[in-house]
Residue, then its C-alpha position, 0 to 999 in steps of 0.5 A: m728843535s736842535d740836536p741835544a748838546r750835552e755836558p756832565t755836571d760833576k756827579r755821573w748822575c746828572e748833565q746838562v742839555t741844551l736844546d734850540f727850539h725854532n718854531t718855523g709855524g705861523s702862531a706862537v707856542r704857547s705851551g708844551t712838554v719836552t720829553f728827555e730820554t737817558h740812557i744809563i750807560d756802563s763802561l764798555g759802553i753797554d746800555w743798561a737802561t732808559i729812563k724818561s723825565a720831562e719838563k715844561l717848553p720854554a713858551p711862549v715860542g713867536a711865529g718864526a722866533r728861536k729859543e734857547k733853553t738849557w737843563t739840569v737833567c737827572v736820574d736817581a743816583w743809586r741807578v748809576p754806579l762808579g763806572m758808569h755814566i748818562e747820555t741823553r741822547d733821545v728829546s721829542v717835544r709836544w707843542e701846544 
Protein backbone atom coordinates (compact mmCIF):
# COMPACT_ATOMS: atom_id res chain seq x y z
CA MET A 1 0.00 0.00 0.00
CA SER A 2 1.28 3.47 -0.84
CA ASP A 3 1.18 6.53 1.40
CA PRO A 4 -2.22 8.23 1.27
CA ALA A 5 -2.75 10.97 -1.32
CA ARG A 6 -4.99 13.63 0.22
CA GLU A 7 -7.10 16.29 -1.49
CA PRO A 8 -9.28 18.87 0.27
CA THR A 9 -13.03 19.07 -0.29
CA ASP A 10 -15.38 22.03 0.02
CA LYS A 11 -15.96 21.03 3.68
CA ARG A 12 -13.09 21.54 6.14
CA TRP A 13 -14.11 18.36 8.00
CA CYS A 14 -13.74 16.10 4.93
CA GLU A 15 -11.01 15.19 2.46
CA GLN A 16 -10.49 12.78 -0.41
CA VAL A 17 -7.97 10.06 0.45
CA THR A 18 -6.58 7.85 -2.31
CA LEU A 19 -4.63 4.65 -1.69
CA ASP A 20 -2.86 2.31 -4.08
CA PHE A 21 -2.89 -1.33 -2.98
CA HIS A 22 -0.41 -3.88 -4.35
CA ASN A 23 -0.91 -7.53 -3.52
CA THR A 24 2.58 -9.04 -3.57
CA GLY A 25 1.35 -12.39 -2.26
CA GLY A 26 0.64 -15.57 -4.17
CA SER A 27 -3.13 -15.60 -3.68
CA ALA A 28 -5.99 -13.14 -3.95
CA VAL A 29 -7.00 -10.95 -1.02
CA ARG A 30 -10.74 -11.47 -0.67
CA SER A 31 -11.60 -8.99 2.08
CA GLY A 32 -10.17 -6.69 4.70
CA THR A 33 -10.44 -3.35 6.43
CA VAL A 34 -8.77 0.00 5.84
CA THR A 35 -8.49 2.14 9.00
CA PHE A 36 -7.96 5.90 8.66
CA GLU A 37 -6.52 8.03 11.47
CA THR A 38 -7.65 11.59 10.81
CA HIS A 39 -5.99 14.38 12.78
CA ILE A 40 -7.76 17.64 13.64
CA ILE A 41 -5.25 20.47 13.26
CA ASP A 42 -5.58 24.12 14.35
CA SER A 43 -4.21 27.17 12.53
CA LEU A 44 -0.92 26.97 14.47
CA GLY A 45 -0.40 23.33 13.47
CA ILE A 46 -1.32 21.90 16.87
CA ASP A 47 -2.86 18.42 16.66
CA TRP A 48 -5.99 18.49 18.85
CA ALA A 49 -7.40 15.02 18.29
CA THR A 50 -7.20 11.90 16.17
CA ILE A 51 -10.39 10.26 14.97
CA LYS A 52 -10.38 6.71 13.60
CA SER A 53 -12.74 5.45 10.92
CA ALA A 54 -12.80 2.23 8.90
CA GLU A 55 -13.92 1.14 5.44
CA LYS A 56 -13.93 -2.15 3.57
CA LEU A 57 -10.88 -2.99 1.48
CA PRO A 58 -11.58 -2.79 -2.27
CA ALA A 59 -11.48 -6.57 -2.71
CA PRO A 60 -10.77 -8.83 -4.37
CA VAL A 61 -7.18 -7.89 -5.16
CA GLY A 62 -5.64 -10.67 -7.24
CA ALA A 63 -2.16 -12.09 -6.68
CA GLY A 64 0.36 -9.59 -8.05
CA ALA A 65 -2.40 -7.10 -8.88
CA ARG A 66 -2.77 -3.42 -8.02
CA LYS A 67 -5.96 -1.60 -7.14
CA GLU A 68 -6.52 2.09 -6.41
CA LYS A 69 -9.44 3.42 -4.39
CA THR A 70 -10.50 6.89 -3.24
CA TRP A 71 -12.62 7.50 -0.15
CA THR A 72 -14.20 10.67 1.19
CA VAL A 73 -13.04 10.66 4.81
CA CYS A 74 -14.98 12.93 7.17
CA VAL A 75 -15.22 13.63 10.88
CA ASP A 76 -18.18 15.21 12.64
CA ALA A 77 -18.42 18.84 11.51
CA TRP A 78 -18.59 20.14 15.11
CA ARG A 79 -15.10 18.70 15.75
CA VAL A 80 -13.51 21.10 13.21
CA PRO A 81 -14.22 24.74 14.16
CA LEU A 82 -13.44 27.62 11.81
CA GLY A 83 -9.69 28.00 11.31
CA MET A 84 -9.05 24.28 11.78
CA HIS A 85 -8.73 21.48 9.23
CA ILE A 86 -8.20 17.73 9.04
CA GLU A 87 -5.31 15.61 7.79
CA THR A 88 -5.62 11.86 7.33
CA ARG A 89 -2.00 11.02 8.09
CA ASP A 90 -2.07 7.40 9.14
CA VAL A 91 -3.66 4.47 7.35
CA SER A 92 -3.49 0.79 8.25
CA VAL A 93 -4.85 -2.27 6.44
CA ARG A 94 -6.00 -5.61 7.77
CA TRP A 95 -5.98 -8.17 4.95
CA GLU A 96 -8.08 -11.32 5.10
